MARGU-855470 format. One record per residue: x, y negated, z of N, C-alpha, C, O in turn; residue in three letters. Coordinates in steps of 0.2 Angstrom, whole numbers, plus 2048, in hexadecimal, padded with zeros to 3 digits. Each point is the difference from the previous one (the first is absolute). Example, Ala and Ser with C-alpha at 12.3 -4.5 7.8 and 13.67 -1.06 7.14 Angstrom:
2
84281C8277FC7FA8008047FA800805801803ALA 7F97FA7F98047FA8017FC7FB8038037FA801SER 
//
This chain:
313
81526DBB17FE8068038068038038068017FDMET 7FA8028098068038038028067FD7FB8047FDLYS 80B7FE8038028067FD8038058058037FE805ARG 7FB8087FA8028068058088007FF8038017FBLEU 8007FE80B8078008018038078018058027FELEU 7F68028058028078037FB8057FE7FD803804PHE 8017FE7F57FB8057FE802807803806801800PRO 7F68038028018068047FB8057FE7FB801803CYS 8078037F87FC8067FD7FE8058067FB804800PRO 80A7FD8057FF8058057FD7FD806800804805ASP 7FC7F77FA7FD7FD8067FB805803800801807LEU 7FC8027F67FB8058038038068027FD804804PHE 8087FF7F88048068028027FF807800804804VAL 8037F67FD8047FF8077FA7FE805802802806ASN 7F97FB7F97FB7FF8057FD8078027FF802806ILE 8008037F57FE8068028058058047FE803804ALA 8087FC7FA8068048038007FD808800805804ILE 8007F57FD8007FE8077FA802804800802806ALA 7FA7FD7F77FA8028028008088027FE802806ASP 8038027F58008078028068028057FE805804ALA 8077F87FC8068028047FE7FE808800804804TYR 7FE7F67FC7FF7FD8077F98038038007FF806ALA 7FC8037F67FA8038038018068047FC801805MET 80A8027FB8018068048017FE807800804805ALA 8007F57FD8017FE8077FB7FB8028007FD805THR 7FB8027F77FB7FB8027FC8018067FE806802GLU 8027F58037FD8008068028068057FC802804PHE 80A8007FB8028068058027FD8068037FA800LEU 7FC80A8058037FE8078088027FF8028057FFASP 8027F58028078017FE8048058058058027FEGLN 7F87FE8088048058057FE8077FF804804800GLN 7F57FD7FF7FE8077FF8028037F9801806800LYS 8017F67FB8028027F98077FE7FF8017FF7FAHIS 80380080B8077FE7FF8048047FB8037FD7FBGLU 7FC80A8058048047FC7FD7FF7F98048007FBSER 7F68008047FD7FF7F98027FA7FD8027FF7FAHIS 7FE7FB8098027FA7FE8078007FE8027FD7FBILE 8028068098088017FF8018037F98047FE7FCALA 7F88078038008047FA7FF7FB7FA8038007FBASN 7F77FD8057FE7FB7FB8057FB7FF8017FE7FAVAL 80280080B8057FA7FF8078037FC8047FC7FELEU 7FC80A8018068037FC7FF7FE7F98058007FCARG 7F57FE8027FE7FF7F98038057FB8037FE7FBLEU 7FB8088068038067FC7FB8047FC8018037FCASP 7F87FC8067FB8037FD7F97FD8028007FC805GLN 7FB8057F87F97FD8027FE805806801806800TYR 7FC7F78057FD8048057F87FF8017FE7FA7FETYR 7FF80B8047F97FF8027FF7FD807804800804ALA 7F67FD7FD7FF7FD8067FE8068057FD8057FEHIS 8067FB8087FF8068047FA8018037FE805803PRO 7FD7F67FD7FA8018037FB8027FB7FF7FC7FBARG 7FE80A8057FD8037FB7F97FC7FE7FE8007FALEU 7FF7FD80B7FA7FD7FF8017FA7FB7FB7FD7FDGLU 80B8008038027FB7FB7FF8027F97FE7FC7FCVAL 80480A8037FF8037F98057FE7FB7FE8007FAGLY 8087FD8088057FE7FB8058057FE803803804HIS 7FD7FE7F68058057FD8067FD7FE8007FA7FELEU 8068098038067FD7FE8007FE7F87FE8037FCALA 8057F78038017FD7FA7F97FC7FD8017FD7FASER 7FA80480A7FA7FC7FD7FF7F98038017FF806ARG 7FE7FD7F57FF7F98027F87FF8037FC8057FFTYR 8037F58037F97FF8037FD7FA7FD8017FE7FATHR 7FA80080A7FC7FA7FD8047FA7FF7FE7FC7FBASP 8078038088057FA7FF8028007F87FF7FB7FDASP 80380A8018028017F97FA8007FB8007FC7FBTHR 7FB8088077FA8017FB7FC7F97FF7FE7FF7FBGLU 8027FE80A7FC7F98008047FB7FC7FE7FB7FDMET 8098058048047FC7FD8008017F88007FB7FCSER 7FF80B8028008027F97F97FD7FE8007FE7FAILE 7FB80380A7F97FE7FD8017F87FF7FD7FE7FBALA 8067FE80A8007F97FF8057FE7FA7FE7FC7FCASN 8078088038047FF7FA7FC8017F98017FC7FCALA 7FB8098047FC8027FA7FB7FA7FF7FF7FF7FALYS 7FE7FE80B7FC7FB7FF8037FA7FD7FE7FD7FBVAL 8088018078047FA7FE8028017F98007FB7FCLEU 80180B8018028027F97FA8017FC8007FD7FAVAL 7FB8068087FB8037FC7F97FC8007FC8007FBASP 8037FC80B7F97FD8017FF7FA7FC8057FD7FDALA 7F58018017FF7FA7FD8027FA804801801806PRO 7FF7F97F78027FA8047FC7FF8068037FD805GLU 7F78047FB7FB7FF8058008058067FB804800SER 80B7FD8038008058057FC7FE8068007FB803ILE 7FC80A8007FC7FF8068028058058048057FFSER 7F87FA8078018068057FE8067FD803805802LYS 7F87FB7FA7FD8077FD8068037FC800806800LEU 8037F67FC8068037FC8058048048028057FFTHR 8007F88078048038057FD806803803806800PHE 7F77FA8027FC8058038008067FB801806802ALA 7FD7F97F88008057FB8068047FF801806800ASP 8057F68008068027FF8028058068038057FFALA 7FB7F98078028048067FC807800803805801TYR 7F77FB7FD7FC8067FF8038047FA801806801VAL 8007F77FA8038047FA8078038028018067FEASN 8037F78058078038017FF8058068048057FFGLU 7F87FA8057FF8058067FD8077FC803805802PHE 7F97FA7FA7FD8067FC8068037FC801806800ILE 8027F67FC8068027FC8058048048038057FEARG 7FE7F98088068038047FD806804804803804GLY 7F67FF7FB7FE8068037FD7FF807801805804GLY 7FD7F57FE7FE7FE8068058028067FF804804GLN 8077F97FB8058028047FF7FD8077FC7FC801ARG 8078088048007FE8078047FA8018057FF7FCARG 7FA7FE80A8057FA8027FD7FA8018037FB802GLY 7F68047FB7FD7FA8017FD7FF808800805803TYR 7FF7F57FF7FC8008067FA8048007FD8017FBSER 80180280B7FB8058007F97FD7FE7FD8037FCARG 8027F78057FA7FC7FE8008007F97FB8017FCGLY 80A7FC8018007FF7F98018067FC7FC8017FBLEU 8078048088008077FC7F98038007FE8027FAGLN 7FF7FD80B7F98038007FB7FD7FB7FC8037FDALA 8057F68027FC7FD7FC8028017F97FC8027FBILE 80B7FE8038028027F97FE8077FE7FF8017FALEU 80080380B7FF8077FE7F88017FE7FE8057FDGLU 7FE7F68057F98017FE7FE7FB7FB7FA8007FEARG 80A7FB8007FE7FB7FB8028027F98058037FFVAL 7F87FA7FC8028017F98027FA7FC8018007FAHIS 7FE7FA8098017FA7FD8027FA8047FF801806SER 8047FA7F88027FA8047FA7FD8038007FE806GLY 7FA8027F77FA7FD8027FE8048077FE7FD805ASP 8028097FB7FF8048068057FF8057FE800806GLU 8087FF7F88057FF8057FF7FA8048007FF806LEU 7FF7FB7F67FF7FA8037FA8008048007FD806VAL 7FA8067F87FA8018048018038077FC7FE805ALA 8098077FB8008048068067FD805800802806GLN 8047FA7F78067FD8057FD7FA8047FC7FC7FELEU 8078048088007FA8048077FD801804803803ILE 7FE7F87F98077FE7FF8027FB8058037FB7FFPRO 7FD8088088027FC8058068028048017FF806ASN 8038057F68068038038067FB8018017FC7FBSER 80280580A8067FC8018078058008057FE802THR 7FA8077FB8058057FE8047FE7FA7FF7FB7FDLYS 80580A8018057FD7FB7FF8037F98048007FBASN 7F58028037FF8037FA8007FB7FA8028027FBGLY 7FD7F88068007FB7FB8087FE7FE8017FF7FBALA 80380280B8077FE7FF8038067FC8057FF7FCALA 7FA8078068038067FD8008017F88048037FDMET 7F77FA8007FF8007F98017FA7FD7FE7FF7FAARG 8057FC8098017F97FD8067FF7FC8017FA7FDALA 80480A8038067FF7FD7FF7FE7F88047FC7FEVAL 7F88087FF7FF7FE7F97FF7F97FE8017FD7FBPRO 7FB7FF80A7FE7FA7FE8067FB8008007FA7FDPHE 8068088058067FC8008027FF7F98047FB7FEGLY 7FA8097FD8028007F97FC7FA7FC8027FE7FBALA 7F97FF8087FC7FB7FD8057F98008027FE806ILE 7FF7FF7F58057FB8007FD7F98038047FD803PRO 7F68027FD7FD7FA8037FE8028077FC804801ASP 8077F88047FF8018077F97FF8027FD804804ILE 7FF7F77F97F97FF8027FC8067FE7FC802804ASP 8058017F67FC8057FE8028078047FC804801GLU 80B7FC8008028068057FC8008067FD805803LEU 8037F58017FC7FF8067F98027FF7FD803805LEU 8007FA7F67F98017FF7FE8087FF7FB802803ARG 8098017F97FE8077FF8028058067FD805801LEU 8097F98028028048067FA7FF8057FF805804ALA 7FF7F57FD7FA7FF8057FA8047FE7FC803804THR 8027FC7F57FA8047FE8008078017FB803802LEU 80B8017FD8008078017FF8018077FE805803GLN 8057F78028008018077F97FF8027FE804805ALA 7FD7F87F87FA7FF8037FB8077FF7FB800803THR 8078047F87FD8067FF7FF8048077FB803801VAL 80B7FE8028008048068027FC8077FF803805THR 8057F87FA8037FC8067FF7F97FF8057FC800HIS 7F48028007FF7F98008007FC8067FB7FE803ASP 80B8028008017FD8078067FB7FF8048017FBTHR 7FD7FA8098067FC8008078057FF8047FE7FDPRO 7FC8078088068048008018047F98058017FEGLU 7F58028008018047FA8027FB7FA8048027FCGLY 7F97F88038017FC7FA8077FE8018048007FBARG 7FF7FE80B8067FD8018058067FE8057FF7FCPHE 7FA8078068058057FF8018027F88058017FESER 7F57FE7FF8018027F98037FA7FC8058017FCALA 7FA7F98068037FA7FD8088008018047FF7FCARG 7FE80380B8078008028048057FC8057FF7FDALA 7F88078028038067FC8017FE7F98058017FDVAL 7F67FC8008007FE7F98057FA7FF8048017FBALA 7FD7FB80A8057FA7FF8078038018047FE7FCLEU 7FD8078098078038008028047FA8057FF7FEMET 7F68047FF8018047FA8027FB7FA8048017FCSER 7F87FA8048017FB7FB8077FD8008047FF7FBHIS 7FE7FF80B8077FD8018058057FE8057FE7FCPHE 7FA8098058058057FE8018007F98058027FDALA 7F57FD7FF8008017F98027FA7FC8038017FBLEU 7FB7F98088017FA7FC8057FB8028037FC7FCTYR 7FF80480A8047FB803807802800802806802GLU 8037F57FD807802800803800807805803801PRO 7F77FB8048038008078018078037FE8057FDGLY 8067FB8098018068037FA8028047FC7FC802LYS 80380B8007FA8028037FF7FD8077FB800803LEU 80B7FF8007FF7FD8077FD7F98007FE7FD805TRP 8018007F57FC7FA7FF7F98017FF7FC7FB7FFGLU 80180B8017F98017FE7FB7FD8057FB7FE7FEVAL 8078028087FC7FD8057FE7F97FF7FA7FE801GLY 80B7FE7FE7FF7F97FE7FB7FF7FA7FC7FB800ALA 8068097FB7FB8007FA7F98018027FC7FD7FDPHE 8038088077F98028017FD7FA8047FA7FE7FFCYS 8098008067FD7FB8047FF7F97FC7FB7FC802ASN 8098037F97FF7FA7FC7F98017FC7FD7FB7FELYS 80180B8007FB8017FB7FA8038037FA8007FDHIS 8068028097FA8038037FB7FA8028027FB801LEU 7F78077FE7FB7FA8018007FF808802803804PRO 7FA7F77FD8007FE8077FD805805802800805GLU 7F98047F87FD8058048058058037FF803806GLU 8077FE7F78058058028067FD805804803802ASP 7FB7F67FF8067FD803801803807806800803ARG 7F5802801801803806803807801802802805ARG 7FF8017F58048067FF8077FF7FE8048057FFPHE 7FE7F58008067FF7FC8068028058068007FDGLY 7F98018098068028048038077FE806801802HIS 7F68037FA8038067FE8068007FC8048057FFVAL 7FC7F57FE8067FF7FB8067FC8038057FF7FDPHE 7FA80080A8057FC803803804806806800801ILE 7F68048038028048058028077FE7FC8037FCLEU 8098008078028077FE7FA8048037FD7FF805ALA 8028077F87FC805802803803806806801801TRP 7F68018048038038078038077FF803802805ASN 7FD8017F68028077FF7FC8058028028067FFGLY 7F87F98047FC8058037FB8027FA8007FE7FAGLY 7FC8078087FB8037FB7FB7FB7FD7FE7FB804PRO 8008067F67FB7FB7FD7FA8038017FE8057FDVAL 7FE7F98087FA8028027FA7FB8008017FA7FFLEU 7F98088027FA7FC8007FE7FF8077FF804804HIS 8017F57FE7FE7FE8077FB7FB7FF8007FC7FBARG 7FB80380A7FB7FB7FF8037F98007FE7FC7FDALA 8088038078037F98008057FF7FB8037FB7FFASP 7FE80B7FD8057FF7FA7FF8057FB803806800HIS 7F87F87FB7FE8057FB8058037FC8057FC7FFPRO 7FB80A7FF8058037FC8017FD7F98068017FDILE 7F57FB8018027FC7FA8057FB8018058007FBALA 7FB7FD80A8067FB8028068048028057FE7FDILE 7FB8078078068048018038037FA806800800ALA 7F68027FC8038037F98047FB7FD8068017FDTHR 7F77F98018037FB7FD8077FE8048057FE7FCVAL 7FA80180A8067FE8048068057FF8067FE7FFHIS 7F88098028058057FF8038007F9806801800ALA 7F67FF7FB8028007F98057FA7FF8058007FDVAL 7F97FA8058047FA7FF8078018038057FE7FDALA 7FB8048098068018048058057FC8067FF7FFHIS 7F78077FE8048047FC8027FD7FA8068017FELEU 7F67FC7FE8027FD7FA8067FB8018047FF7FCVAL 7FB7FD8098057FA8018068028048057FD7FFMET 7FB8098048068028048048067FD806801801HIS 7F68047FD8048067FD8037FF7F97FE7FB7FDGLU 8078088018047FF7FA7FF8067FB8048007FCTHR 7F88058057FF8057FC7F98038017FD7FF805SER 8018057F57FA8038018008068057FB801804LEU 80B8027FD8008068058007FD8077FE803804MET 8067F77FC8007FD8077F97FE8027FE801806GLY 7FE7FC7F57F97FF8027FC8068027FC7FF805ILE 8058067F77FC8068028018038077FC802803LEU 80B7FE7FE8028038077FD7FC8057FE802805ARG 8037F77FA7FD7FB8067F98018007FD7FF806ARG 7FF8017F57F98018017FE8068037FB800804ALA 8088067FB7FF8068048027FF8077FC802805ILE 8097FB7FD8027FF8077FB7FB8037FF801806ARG 7FE7FA7F77FB7FC8037FB8048037FE7FF805PHE 7FF8067F77FB8048027F97FC7FE8007FB7FDGLY 7FB8098057F97FD7FE7FE8017F98018067FEGLY 7FD7F57FF7FE8017F98068007FB8007FC7FCASP 8048098058068017FC7FF8007F88047FC7FDTHR 7F78078018008017F97FD7F97FC8037FE7FBASP 7F97FE8097FE7FA7FD8057FB8008027FC7FBSER 80280480B8067FB8008058027FB8027FB7FDVAL 80080B8028058027FC7FE7FF7F88047FD7FCALA 7F68058037FD7FF7F98007F97FE8027FE7FAALA 7FB7FD80A8007F97FE8077FD8008027FD7FBILE 80280580A8077FD8008048027FA8047FC7FCALA 7FB80B8028048027FA7FD7FD7F98037FE7FCTRP 7F68018047FD7FD7FB8037F97FF8017FD7FAGLY 8007FF80B8027F98008088007FE8027FC7FBILE 8028088088078007FF8038047FA8057FE7FEALA 7F78067FF8038047FB8027FC7FA8068027FDTHR 7F77F98018037FC7FA8077FE8018047FF7FCPRO 7FE80080B8077FD8018058068028067FE800ARG 7F78088008058058017FF8067FB801806801TYR 7FF7F87F97FE8057FA8078047FF7FF8057FDGLN 8067F98058078047FF801804805805804800ASN 7F77FC8068018058057FE8077FE7FB8017FEGLU 80A8048037FF8077FF7FC803805802800806ALA 7F88037F87FC8038058018088008038027FBLEU 7FC80180A8018078007FC8047FB7FA7FE7FFHIS 8098077FD7FD8037FA7F98028027FB8007FCGLU 80480380A7F98038017FB7FB8017FA8027FFPHE 8077F88027FB7FB8017FB7FF7FA7FA800801MET 80A8007F97FC7FF7FA7FD8077FE7FB8017FEGLU 80A8048027FF8077FD7FA8038047FB8037FCARG 8047FD80A7FB8048047FA7FC8027FC802803ASP 8047F77FB7FA7FC8027FA8037FD8008027FALEU 7FB7FF80A7F98037FE8028077FD7FC8027FCGLU 8098018078028077FE8018017F97FF8057FDSER 8047F58008028007F97FA7FF7FB8018017FAGLY 7F97FE8087FA7FF7FC8017FB7FB8027FA801SER 7FD8077F98007FC7FA7FA7FB8008007FB7FDSER 7FA8078077FA7FD8008007FA8057FD7FB7FFGLN 8068068068007FB8068077FE8028017FB804THR 8048087FA8077FF8038047FB7FC7FE7FB7FDGLY 8098068038057FC7FD7FE7FE7F98017FA7FETHR 7FE80B7FD7FF7FE7F97FA7FB7FF8017FB7FDVAL 7F98078067FB7FB8008017F98037FF7FB7FDARG 8048058088027FA8048057FB7FC7FF7FA800LEU 80680A7FD8057FC7FC7FD7FD7FA8017FA7FEARG 7FA80A7FF7FD7FD7FA7FB7FA8028007FB7FCLYS 7FD8068097FC7FA8038047FA8017FE7FB7FELEU 8088068068047FB8018037FC7FA8017FA800GLY 80180A7FB8027FD7FA7FB7FC7FC8017FB7FETHR 7F98088027FA7FC7FD7FF7FA8047FE7FA7FDGLN 8028068097FE7FB8058057FA7FF7FF7FA7FFPHE 8088088018057FA7FF8007FE7F98017FA7FFMET 7FE80A7FC7FF7FD7F97FA7FB7FF8017FB7FDGLN 7FA8078077FA7FB7FF8027F98037FE7FB7FDHIS 8058058098027F98038067FD7FD8007FA800PHE 80480A7FD8067FD7FC7FD7FD7FA8047FB7FDSER 7F78078007FD7FD7FA7FC7FA8017FE7FC7FBALA 80080280B7FC7FA8018047FA7FF7FD7FA800LEU 
//
């Protein structure tokens, strides 16, 4: 059985920090909001998203973190026979526990606000999305020591909402990058070769994202290039080329588009390798406005339990 080489109790704290911080610039027109983006790039405090209809408050994380927490809790607490329903129940329960936070896609937000169980969620979902929801919550699967089981469960959770080639690939790719950072002795720039070695045949047509550099533009959803693929491409570029968490965060914001998902995933993958990097004090202190119920205290406790669980296997 593989042994965790880089156990990381702050995994979920850092996913949440990157998510909450980069959300302030998500999908902004970079010319119209040049001044706001310049302020955010100072990395001096949490900022709210300037578009009121988005409803994002400074320091609040989004569905990226909340659904990652749900997946982590399934891996630690669920019975051995994990099913789609196990994940669906976890998503509903965490959504309710978090006070029905804003930040989910409009369609999923509306469904979650009216269902009370995983059964109801699965019944109302049409899981044909090629967006990045399955990828954004897939970092926890990297802690699974067996790669076949990692791929199976990352795929299973993807099928709840994103049962498409792009959705399944994006979840598996993020899980494998996370696994490499936690278990493998190699440098992060080697993560692409590791992923292409272990991804199933279905994913071979997407393998270019680990070979070609991201073009530096915004991470957006297009019919000819779904955002699930663009997100993995941008994340892989950041993980393989940047040399610090702060560098990853700044570059993700400069890319534009889905900044919070890219930043949260990339920090989730890279954090085990940069545990000695000093973060700005406000990032932990002010996360979720300092709430002990949803903020740093809870997330660090969850991360500690999560790493202890997989260290004991």
